[in-house]
C-alpha angles and dihedrals in degrees: 000000000000119000092233091054091051090050093052092050090056091056096053095086089051093052090045089052091054092047093049091045092052091049090049093051093045097046100079099042090049091049091051093044090052090060090067093065102043128074093199096044113075130187092259089059089062087074089083086074093062096083090043092054091045092049093049089049092053090048088052092051091049093051091046090053092049091048093051090050092051092048090050089058095053118099099207095072096242114189120251096214094122092048090048092050090050090049092050092049089048091052091047092050090049090051091050092050092048093049090049089051090051091049090050091049092050091049089051092049092049091048089050094049091044094052093053092072 
C-alpha cells in the first residue's frame, strides 16, 4: 500500500464530517425556504426537517471524532483542520436544530394557551 493512499484514507472521515455538517446546517433553512413556494406546504410543516438536521449533526460529530482519532495516530503531524471544521459545522447544525425545537415548543405552548379561552 502506498503512503499517499494511506494518508488519503485517513482524511475521509474528516471530509465526511464536513459534508454531513454542511448538510445539517443547510437542512432547516432550505426547508423553511421551500415553504415560500408551495401552497400546500406551510411553515409549520418545515418542522419535519428538525430531526433530519439533528441526525446529520450527530453524524458529523461522529465522523469528526473519528477523523481526529485517526489524525492523532499519524506520525507525520498532519493537521486536523478538516476534522475541526466538520466538528464546528456539526455543533452549529445541532444548535440550529435545538433552537428550532425550542421555537416549535414555544409555538405549541402559545397555541395551547390561546385555545383555552
